[in-house]
C-alpha positions as CSV (number, residue, x, y, z in Angstrom):
1,X,89.2,-162.7,30.4
2,X,88.3,-164.7,27.3
3,X,85.6,-162.2,26.7
4,X,88.2,-159.3,26.9
5,X,90.3,-161.0,24.1
6,X,87.1,-161.5,21.8
7,X,86.3,-158.0,22.2
8,X,89.8,-156.7,21.6
9,X,90.1,-159.0,18.4
10,X,87.0,-157.8,17.2
11,X,87.9,-154.1,17.9
12,X,91.1,-154.6,15.9
13,X,89.8,-156.1,12.9
14,X,86.6,-153.8,12.6
15,X,89.3,-151.1,12.4
16,X,91.5,-152.9,9.7
17,X,88.7,-153.6,7.8
18,X,87.0,-150.1,7.8
19,X,90.0,-148.4,6.2
20,X,88.7,-147.8,2.6
21,X,91.2,-148.4,-0.1
22,X,91.8,-146.3,-3.2
23,X,91.6,-147.7,-6.6
24,X,93.9,-146.6,-9.3
25,X,92.9,-147.3,-13.0
26,X,96.1,-146.9,-15.5
27,X,97.0,-146.5,-18.1
28,X,93.7,-145.8,-19.7
29,X,92.2,-143.5,-22.2
30,X,89.7,-141.1,-20.7
31,X,86.5,-139.9,-22.7
32,X,85.0,-136.8,-21.0
33,X,82.2,-136.2,-23.2
34,X,84.1,-134.0,-25.7
35,X,87.6,-135.4,-25.9
36,X,89.7,-138.5,-25.7
37,X,92.6,-138.1,-23.2
38,X,95.2,-140.9,-23.8
39,X,97.4,-142.9,-21.5
40,X,96.6,-141.5,-18.1
41,X,95.8,-142.8,-14.5
42,X,92.8,-142.4,-12.7
43,X,92.9,-142.3,-8.7
44,X,89.6,-143.3,-7.1
45,X,88.4,-143.2,-3.7
46,X,84.9,-143.5,-2.2
47,X,82.9,-143.2,-5.4
48,X,84.7,-140.0,-6.5
49,X,87.5,-139.4,-9.1
50,X,90.5,-138.0,-6.9
51,X,93.1,-137.3,-9.6
52,X,93.8,-137.7,-13.4
53,X,97.4,-137.7,-14.0
54,X,100.1,-138.7,-16.7
55,X,103.3,-140.3,-15.7
56,X,104.5,-142.8,-13.4
57,X,102.0,-144.9,-11.4
58,X,101.7,-144.0,-7.8
59,X,100.4,-147.0,-5.8
60,X,100.8,-146.4,-1.9
61,X,99.3,-149.4,-1.2
62,X,96.3,-148.7,-3.4
63,X,94.2,-151.5,-5.2
64,X,95.7,-151.3,-9.1
65,X,93.6,-152.2,-12.2
66,X,95.7,-152.5,-15.3
67,X,93.4,-150.7,-17.8
68,X,95.8,-150.9,-20.6
69,X,94.0,-150.7,-24.2
70,X,90.5,-149.7,-22.5
71,X,88.8,-146.5,-22.2
72,X,87.4,-144.9,-19.0
73,X,84.1,-143.4,-19.3
74,X,83.3,-141.4,-16.1
75,X,79.6,-140.7,-15.5
76,X,78.1,-138.0,-17.7
77,X,75.7,-135.8,-15.5
78,X,73.5,-133.8,-17.3
79,X,75.0,-135.0,-20.5
80,X,71.5,-134.6,-22.4
81,X,70.7,-131.2,-20.9
């Protein structure tokens, strides 16, 4: 019985920690390689930018990073080509 509870606890904890949390950075200025976009929020999940938007911060349990006064520069793929 003790073995069963240990396995159950391990399964539950693995399930809870396996859920990836999204990261919200805002408000920041975003430089896309050509122009500067000011006071926007950037939503990132699994290393990819999901959304860049103006307006109110929509957290929904996301990890929030205050970016006031900062500039966000996404990776510039093939910037020198």
